[in-house]
TORVO-411609 format. One record per residue: x, y, z of N, C-alpha, C, O in turn. Coordinates in steps of 0.2 Angstrom, whole numbers, plus 5000, padded with zeros to 4 digits. Example, Ala and Ser with C-alpha at 12.3 -4.5 7.8 and 13.67 -1.06 7.14 Angstrom:
BEGIN
PT   nu   nv   nw  cau  cav  caw   cu   cv   cw   ou   ov   ow
PT 5066 4972 5039 5062 4978 5039 5066 4984 5039 5071 4983 5042
PT 5064 4989 5035 5068 4995 5036 5064 5000 5039 5067 5006 5040
# end
This chain:
BEGIN
PT   nu   nv   nw  cau  cav  caw   cu   cv   cw   ou   ov   ow
PT 5004 4994 5000 5000 5000 5000 5004 5006 5000 5009 5007 5004
PT 5003 5011 4995 5007 5017 4995 5002 5023 4996 4999 5024 4991
PT 5002 5026 5002 4998 5032 5003 5000 5037 4998 5006 5038 4996
PT 4995 5040 4996 4996 5046 4991 4994 5053 4994 4994 5058 4990
PT 4993 5053 5000 4992 5059 5004 4985 5062 5004 4984 5068 5006
PT 4980 5058 5001 4973 5061 5001 4970 5061 5008 4971 5056 5012
PT 4967 5066 5010 4964 5067 5017 4957 5064 5016 4954 5063 5010
PT 4953 5064 5021 4946 5061 5021 4942 5065 5016 4938 5062 5012
PT 4942 5072 5016 4938 5076 5011 4941 5076 5004 4937 5079 5000
PT 4946 5074 5003 4949 5074 4996 4948 5068 4992 4946 5063 4995
PT 4948 5069 4986 4947 5063 4981 4951 5065 4974 4952 5071 4973
PT 4951 5060 4970 4954 5061 4964 4949 5063 4959 4943 5062 4960
PT 4952 5066 4953 4947 5069 4948 4943 5063 4945 4937 5064 4945
PT 4946 5057 4944 4941 5052 4941 4936 5050 4946 4930 5048 4944
PT 4938 5050 4953 4933 5048 4958 4927 5053 4958 4921 5051 4959
PT 4929 5059 4957 4924 5065 4957 4919 5064 4952 4913 5064 4953
PT 4922 5062 4946 4917 5061 4940 4913 5055 4941 4907 5055 4939
PT 4916 5050 4943 4912 5044 4944 4907 5045 4950 4901 5042 4949
PT 4908 5048 4955 4904 5050 4960 4898 5054 4958 4892 5053 4959
PT 4900 5059 4954 4895 5063 4951 4890 5059 4946 4884 5060 4946
PT 4893 5055 4942 4889 5051 4938 4884 5046 4942 4879 5045 4940
PT 4887 5043 4947 4883 5039 4951 4877 5043 4954 4871 5040 4955
PT 4879 5049 4957 4873 5053 4960 4868 5055 4955 4862 5055 4956
PT 4870 5056 4948 4865 5058 4943 4861 5052 4941 4855 5052 4940
PT 4864 5046 4941 4861 5040 4940 4856 5038 4945 4850 5036 4944
PT 4858 5040 4952 4853 5038 4957 4847 5042 4956 4841 5040 4958
PT 4847 5049 4954 4842 5053 4953 4837 5052 4947 4831 5053 4947
PT 4841 5049 4942 4837 5049 4935 4835 5042 4933 4831 5041 4929
PT 4838 5036 4936 4837 5030 4934 4832 5026 4939 4834 5025 4945
PT 4826 5024 4937 4822 5020 4941 4826 5013 4943 4828 5010 4939
PT 4826 5011 4949 4829 5005 4951 4826 5003 4958 4823 5007 4962
PT 4826 4996 4959 4824 4993 4965 4828 4996 4971 4834 4996 4971
PT 4824 4999 4976 4828 5001 4982 4830 4996 4986 4826 4991 4988
PT 4837 4996 4988 4840 4991 4992 4838 4991 4999 4837 4997 5001
PT 4837 4986 5002 4836 4986 5009 4842 4989 5013 4847 4988 5010
PT 4841 4991 5019 4847 4994 5022 4853 4989 5023 4859 4991 5022
PT 4851 4983 5025 4856 4978 5025 4860 4976 5019 4866 4975 5019
PT 4856 4976 5013 4859 4975 5007 4863 4981 5005 4869 4980 5002
PT 4861 4987 5006 4865 4993 5004 4872 4993 5008 4877 4994 5006
PT 4871 4991 5015 4877 4991 5019 4882 4986 5016 4888 4987 5016
PT 4880 4980 5014 4884 4975 5012 4887 4977 5005 4893 4976 5004
PT 4884 4980 5001 4886 4983 4995 4892 4988 4996 4897 4988 4993
PT 4891 4992 5001 4896 4997 5003 4902 4994 5005 4908 4995 5004
PT 4901 4989 5010 4907 4985 5013 4911 4981 5008 4917 4981 5008
PT 4908 4978 5003 4911 4975 4998 4915 4979 4993 4921 4978 4992
PT 4912 4985 4992 4916 4990 4988 4922 4993 4992 4927 4994 4989
PT 4921 4994 4998 4926 4997 5002 4932 4992 5003 4938 4994 5003
PT 4930 4986 5003 4936 4981 5004 4940 4981 4998 4946 4981 4998
PT 4937 4981 4992 4941 4982 4986 4945 4988 4985 4951 4988 4984
PT 4942 4994 4987 4945 5000 4987 4951 5001 4992 4957 5003 4990
PT 4950 4999 4998 4955 4999 5003 4961 4994 5001 4967 4996 5002
PT 4959 4988 4998 4965 4984 4996 4969 4986 4991 4975 4985 4990
PT 4966 4990 4986 4969 4993 4980 4974 4999 4982 4979 4999 4979
PT 4971 5003 4986 4975 5010 4987 4977 5011 4994 4981 5016 4996
PT 4975 5007 4999 4977 5008 5006 4972 5013 5010 4968 5016 5006
PT 4972 5013 5016 4967 5017 5020 4969 5025 5019 4964 5028 5018
PT 4975 5027 5019 4976 5034 5019 4974 5037 5012 4972 5043 5011
PT 4976 5033 5007 4975 5036 5000 4968 5035 4997 4966 5037 4992
PT 4963 5032 5001 4957 5030 4999 4952 5035 5002 4951 5035 5008
PT 4948 5039 4998 4943 5044 5001 4936 5041 5000 4935 5036 4997
PT 4932 5044 5004 4925 5041 5004 4922 5042 4997 4918 5038 4995
PT 4924 5047 4993 4922 5048 4986 4924 5042 4982 4920 5039 4978
PT 4930 5039 4983 4933 5033 4979 4928 5027 4981 4927 5023 4976
PT 4926 5027 4987 4922 5021 4989 4915 5021 4986 4912 5017 4984
PT 4912 5027 4987 4906 5028 4984 4906 5027 4976 4901 5024 4974
PT 4911 5029 4973 4912 5028 4966 4912 5020 4964 4909 5017 4960
PT 4916 5017 4969 4917 5009 4968 4910 5006 4969 4909 5001 4966
PT 4906 5008 4973 4900 5005 4975 4894 5008 4970 4889 5005 4970
PT 4896 5013 4966 4891 5015 4961 4885 5019 4965 4879 5019 4963
PT 4887 5023 4970 4882 5026 4974 4885 5033 4975 4890 5035 4974
PT 4880 5038 4978 4882 5044 4980 4886 5044 4987 4885 5040 4991
PT 4890 5050 4988 4893 5050 4995 4887 5051 5000 4888 5049 5006
PT 4882 5054 4998 4876 5055 5003 4874 5049 5006 4872 5048 5011
PT 4873 5044 5001 4870 5037 5003 4875 5034 5007 4873 5031 5012
PT 4882 5035 5006 4887 5031 5010 4887 5034 5017 4887 5030 5022
PT 4886 5041 5018 4885 5044 5024 4879 5042 5028 4879 5043 5035
PT 4874 5039 5025 4868 5036 5029 4870 5030 5033 4867 5028 5038
PT 4876 5027 5031 4878 5020 5034 4884 5021 5038 4885 5017 5043
PT 4888 5025 5037 4895 5026 5040 4896 5033 5042 4896 5037 5037
PT 4898 5035 5048 4900 5041 5050 4906 5044 5047 4907 5050 5046
PT 4911 5040 5046 4918 5042 5044 4922 5036 5041 4919 5030 5040
PT 4927 5038 5038 4931 5033 5035 4934 5028 5040 4934 5022 5038
PT 4936 5030 5045 4938 5025 5051 4933 5020 5053 4934 5014 5054
PT 4927 5023 5053 4921 5019 5055 4920 5014 5050 4918 5008 5051
PT 4920 5015 5044 4919 5011 5038 4925 5006 5038 4924 5000 5037
PT 4931 5008 5039 4937 5003 5039 4936 4998 5044 4937 4992 5043
PT 4934 5000 5050 4933 4995 5056 4927 4990 5054 4928 4984 5055
PT 4922 4993 5051 4917 4988 5048 4919 4983 5043 4917 4977 5043
PT 4924 4985 5039 4927 4981 5034 4931 4975 5037 4930 4970 5035
PT 4935 4977 5042 4939 4972 5045 4934 4967 5049 4936 4961 5049
PT 4929 4970 5052 4924 4966 5056 4921 4961 5051 4920 4955 5053
PT 4919 4963 5045 4916 4959 5040 4921 4953 5038 4919 4947 5038
PT 4927 4955 5037 4932 4950 5035 4933 4945 5040 4934 4939 5039
PT 4934 4947 5046 4935 4943 5052 4929 4938 5053 4930 4932 5054
PT 4923 4941 5053 4917 4937 5053 4916 4931 5048 4914 4926 5049
PT 4918 4933 5042 4917 4928 5036 4923 4923 5037 4921 4917 5035
PT 4928 4925 5039 4934 4920 5040 4932 4915 5046 4932 4909 5045
PT 4929 4917 5051 4927 4913 5057 4921 4908 5054 4921 4902 5056
PT 4917 4911 5050 4911 4907 5048 4914 4901 5043 4911 4896 5043
PT 4919 4903 5040 4922 4898 5035 4926 4893 5039 4926 4887 5037
PT 4931 4895 5043 4936 4891 5046 4934 4888 5053 4936 4883 5055
PT 4930 4892 5057 4929 4891 5064 4933 4895 5068 4938 4898 5066
PT 4931 4895 5075 4934 4900 5079 4938 4896 5084 4943 4899 5087
PT 4937 4890 5086 4940 4887 5092 4944 4880 5090 4949 4879 5094
PT 4942 4877 5085 4945 4870 5084 4950 4870 5078 4948 4873 5073
PT 4955 4866 5078 4959 4865 5072 4958 4858 5070 4960 4853 5073
PT 4955 4857 5064 4953 4850 5061 4957 4849 5055 4960 4854 5052
PT 4956 4843 5052 4959 4842 5045 4956 4846 5040 4959 4847 5034
PT 4950 4849 5041 4947 4854 5036 4949 4861 5037 4947 4865 5033
PT 4953 4863 5042 4954 4870 5044 4958 4873 5038 4956 4879 5036
PT 4964 4870 5036 4968 4873 5031 4964 4873 5024 4964 4879 5021
PT 4961 4868 5022 4957 4869 5016 4952 4874 5016 4950 4878 5011
PT 4948 4875 5022 4944 4880 5023 4947 4887 5023 4944 4892 5020
PT 4953 4888 5026 4957 4894 5025 4958 4896 5018 4958 4902 5016
PT 4960 4891 5014 4962 4892 5007 4956 4894 5003 4956 4899 4999
PT 4950 4891 5005 4944 4893 5001 4942 4900 5003 4940 4903 4999
PT 4942 4901 5009 4940 4908 5012 4944 4914 5008 4942 4919 5006
PT 4951 4912 5008 4955 4917 5005 4954 4918 4997 4954 4923 4994
PT 4953 4912 4994 4951 4912 4987 4945 4916 4985 4944 4919 4980
PT 4940 4915 4990 4933 4918 4989 4933 4925 4989 4930 4929 4986
PT 4938 4928 4994 4938 4935 4995 4945 4937 4996 4947 4939 5002
PT 4950 4937 4991 4957 4938 4993 4958 4946 4995 4963 4946 4999
PT 4954 4950 4993 4955 4957 4996 4954 4958 5003 4958 4961 5007
PT 4949 4954 5006 4947 4955 5013 4952 4951 5017 4954 4953 5022
PT 4955 4945 5014 4960 4941 5017 4966 4945 5018 4970 4945 5023
PT 4968 4949 5013 4975 4953 5013 4974 4959 5018 4978 4960 5021
PT 4968 4962 5018 4967 4967 5022 4968 4965 5029 4971 4968 5033
PT 4965 4959 5031 4965 4957 5038 4972 4955 5040 4973 4957 5046
PT 4975 4952 5036 4982 4949 5038 4988 4953 5036 4993 4951 5038
PT 4987 4957 5031 4993 4960 5028 4993 4968 5030 4998 4971 5032
PT 4988 4971 5028 4987 4978 5027 4985 4982 5034 4988 4987 5036
PT 4980 4979 5037 4978 4982 5043 4983 4983 5049 4983 4988 5052
PT 4987 4978 5049 4993 4979 5054 4997 4985 5053 5001 4987 5057
PT 4998 4987 5047 5002 4993 5045 4999 5000 5046 5002 5005 5046
PT 4992 5000 5048 4989 5006 5049 4989 5007 5057 4986 5003 5061
PT 4992 5013 5059 4993 5014 5066 4987 5014 5070 4986 5012 5076
PT 4981 5017 5067 4975 5018 5070 4972 5011 5072 4968 5011 5076
PT 4974 5006 5068 4970 4999 5069 4975 4994 5071 4973 4988 5072
PT 4981 4996 5073 4986 4991 5075 4984 4987 5082 4985 4981 5082
PT 4982 4991 5087 4980 4988 5093 4974 4983 5092 4974 4977 5095
PT 4969 4985 5087 4963 4980 5086 4966 4974 5083 4963 4968 5084
PT 4971 4974 5078 4973 4968 5075 4978 4964 5079 4978 4958 5079
PT 4981 4967 5084 4985 4964 5089 4981 4959 5093 4982 4954 5095
PT 4975 4962 5095 4970 4958 5099 4968 4952 5095 4967 4947 5098
PT 4966 4953 5089 4964 4948 5085 4969 4942 5084 4968 4936 5085
PT 4976 4944 5083 4981 4940 5082 4983 4936 5088 4984 4930 5088
PT 4982 4939 5094 4983 4936 5100 4978 4930 5101 4979 4925 5104
PT 4972 4932 5099 4967 4926 5099 4968 4920 5095 4967 4915 5097
PT 4971 4922 5089 4973 4916 5085 4978 4912 5088 4978 4906 5087
PT 4983 4915 5091 4989 4912 5094 4986 4907 5100 4988 4902 5101
PT 4981 4910 5104 4978 4906 5109 4974 4900 5107 4975 4895 5110
PT 4971 4901 5101 4967 4895 5098 4972 4890 5096 4971 4884 5098
PT 4978 4892 5093 4983 4887 5091 4986 4884 5097 4987 4878 5097
PT 4987 4888 5103 4990 4885 5109 4986 4879 5112 4988 4874 5114
PT 4979 4881 5112 4975 4876 5115 4975 4869 5111 4974 4864 5113
PT 4975 4870 5104 4975 4864 5100 4981 4860 5099 4981 4854 5098
PT 4987 4864 5101 4993 4860 5101 4995 4857 5108 4999 4853 5109
PT 4991 4859 5113 4992 4857 5120 4992 4849 5120 4987 4846 5118
PT 4997 4846 5123 4997 4839 5123 5001 4836 5117 5003 4830 5118
PT 5001 4839 5112 5005 4836 5106 5012 4838 5106 5016 4834 5104
PT 5014 4843 5110 5021 4845 5110 5023 4845 5118 5020 4849 5122
PT 5028 4840 5120 5029 4839 5127 5033 4845 5130 5031 4847 5136
PT 5037 4849 5127 5040 4854 5130 5036 4861 5129 5034 4863 5124
PT 5035 4864 5135 5031 4870 5135 5034 4876 5131 5030 4880 5128
PT 5040 4876 5131 5043 4882 5127 5042 4881 5120 5041 4886 5116
PT 5043 4875 5118 5042 4873 5110 5035 4873 5109 5033 4875 5103
PT 5031 4872 5113 5023 4872 5112 5022 4880 5111 5018 4881 5106
PT 5024 4884 5115 5023 4891 5114 5026 4894 5108 5023 4898 5104
PT 5032 4891 5106 5035 4893 5099 5030 4891 5093 5029 4895 5089
PT 5028 4885 5094 5024 4882 5088 5017 4886 5088 5014 4887 5083
PT 5014 4888 5094 5008 4891 5094 5008 4898 5090 5003 4900 5087
PT 5014 4901 5091 5015 4908 5087 5017 4907 5080 5014 4910 5076
PT 5020 4901 5078 5023 4900 5072 5018 4897 5067 5017 4899 5061
PT 5014 4892 5070 5009 4889 5065 5004 4893 5062 5003 4893 5056
PT 5001 4898 5066 4996 4903 5062 5000 4907 5057 4997 4908 5052
PT 5006 4909 5059 5010 4914 5054 5012 4910 5048 5011 4913 5042
PT 5014 4904 5048 5016 4900 5043 5009 4899 5038 5010 4899 5032
PT 5004 4897 5041 4998 4895 5037 4995 4902 5034 4994 4901 5028
PT 4995 4907 5037 4992 4913 5034 4997 4916 5029 4995 4918 5023
PT 5004 4916 5030 5008 4919 5025 5009 4914 5019 5010 4916 5014
PT 5008 4908 5020 5008 4903 5015 5002 4904 5010 5003 4904 5004
PT 4996 4905 5013 4990 4907 5009 4991 4913 5005 4989 4914 5000
PT 4994 4919 5009 4995 4925 5005 5000 4924 5000 4999 4927 4994
PT 5005 4920 5001 5010 4919 4995 5007 4916 4990 5008 4917 4984
PT 5002 4911 4991 4998 4907 4986 4994 4912 4982 4994 4912 4976
PT 4991 4917 4985 4986 4922 4982 4991 4926 4977 4989 4927 4972
PT 4996 4928 4980 5001 4933 4976 5004 4929 4970 5005 4932 4965
PT 5005 4923 4971 5008 4919 4965 5002 4917 4960 5004 4914 4955
PT 4996 4919 4961 4991 4918 4956 4987 4912 4957 4983 4910 4953
PT 4987 4910 4963 4983 4904 4965 4984 4898 4961 4980 4895 4958
PT 4991 4896 4961 4992 4890 4957 4990 4883 4960 4989 4882 4966
PT 4988 4879 4955 4986 4872 4957 4981 4872 4963 4983 4869 4969
PT 4975 4875 4963 4971 4875 4969 4969 4869 4972 4969 4869 4978
PT 4969 4863 4968 4967 4857 4971 4972 4855 4976 4971 4851 4981
PT 4979 4857 4975 4984 4854 4979 4986 4859 4984 4991 4858 4988
PT 4984 4865 4984 4986 4871 4988 4986 4869 4996 4990 4870 4999
PT 4980 4867 4998 4979 4866 5005 4984 4860 5007 4986 4861 5013
PT 4985 4855 5003 4989 4850 5005 4996 4852 5006 5000 4850 5011
PT 4998 4856 5001 5005 4859 5002 5006 4864 5008 5011 4863 5011
PT 5001 4868 5009 5001 4872 5015 5001 4868 5021 5005 4870 5026
PT 4997 4863 5022 4996 4859 5027 5003 4855 5029 5005 4854 5035
PT 5007 4853 5024 5013 4850 5024 5018 4855 5028 5022 4853 5032
PT 5018 4862 5026 5022 4867 5029 5020 4868 5036 5025 4868 5040
PT 5014 4868 5038 5012 4868 5045 5014 4862 5049 5016 4863 5055
PT 5013 4856 5046 5015 4850 5049 5023 4850 5051 5025 4847 5056
PT 5027 4853 5046 5034 4853 5047 5035 4857 5054 5040 4855 5057
PT 5032 4863 5055 5033 4866 5061 5031 4862 5067 5035 4862 5072
PT 5025 4859 5067 5023 4855 5073 5028 4849 5074 5030 4848 5080
PT 5031 4846 5069 5035 4840 5070 5042 4843 5072 5045 4840 5076
PT 5044 4849 5070 5050 4852 5073 5050 4853 5080 5054 4852 5084
PT 5044 4856 5082 5043 4857 5089 5042 4851 5094 5044 4851 5099
PT 5040 4845 5091 5039 4839 5094 5046 4835 5095 5047 4831 5099
PT 5051 4837 5091 5057 4834 5090 5060 4834 5097 5061 4839 5101
PT 5063 4828 5099 5066 4827 5106 5073 4826 5105 5077 4824 5110
PT 5076 4827 5099 5083 4826 5098 5087 4831 5101 5086 4837 5099
PT 5091 4830 5106 5095 4835 5109 5102 4836 5107 5106 4839 5111
PT 5104 4833 5101 5111 4833 5099 5113 4840 5097 5108 4844 5095
PT 5119 4842 5098 5121 4848 5096 5121 4849 5088 5120 4845 5084
PT 5121 4856 5086 5121 4857 5079 5127 4856 5075 5127 4856 5069
PT 5132 4854 5079 5138 4852 5075 5138 4845 5072 5143 4844 5068
PT 5134 4841 5074 5133 4834 5072 5130 4834 5065 5129 4829 5062
# end
């Protein structure tokens, strides 16, 4: 993400034209009126794409309104500020991920579900795990989320790894390896989707096996 210095009230010329066109269309074109929940979902989906493309700082509300094909006035009926909207985008991405993967248990379907969730909405996945942590305003919120992920990993690894120190190490590393492997897979163009989960699971299993290793020989051997 490369911020371009736009403040909340600023926008680019293309976004201004697009927003004006959307506003004109709203006034002149008969269309089915969306329910409030439908409109909110439309805005959140558009904001996810816009924030993933340009970053929080460089994305104005006019850009998001243009992406959604609505006027800025309609956007303001649902969200008070850009920060409010960004928080809602992160909450939506988190809720969708939990619905796909689960919140408390690690099963044999957890990594395939993680891969499917990322493939279904790569922008939301990248926002949640790559971009949001770089935004100072939301860093604490994401730290709390990541701490929860580590705690879930720790509970599921308990009993598998005899040494408490290595258990703690694996609890931090397993989620990192899984998430970074999925992001790298997205960045590579999602090669061989049928085998992606199996390959990522093998990388995660390598961490677990390394933590379980009881070989105490020195590194010089």
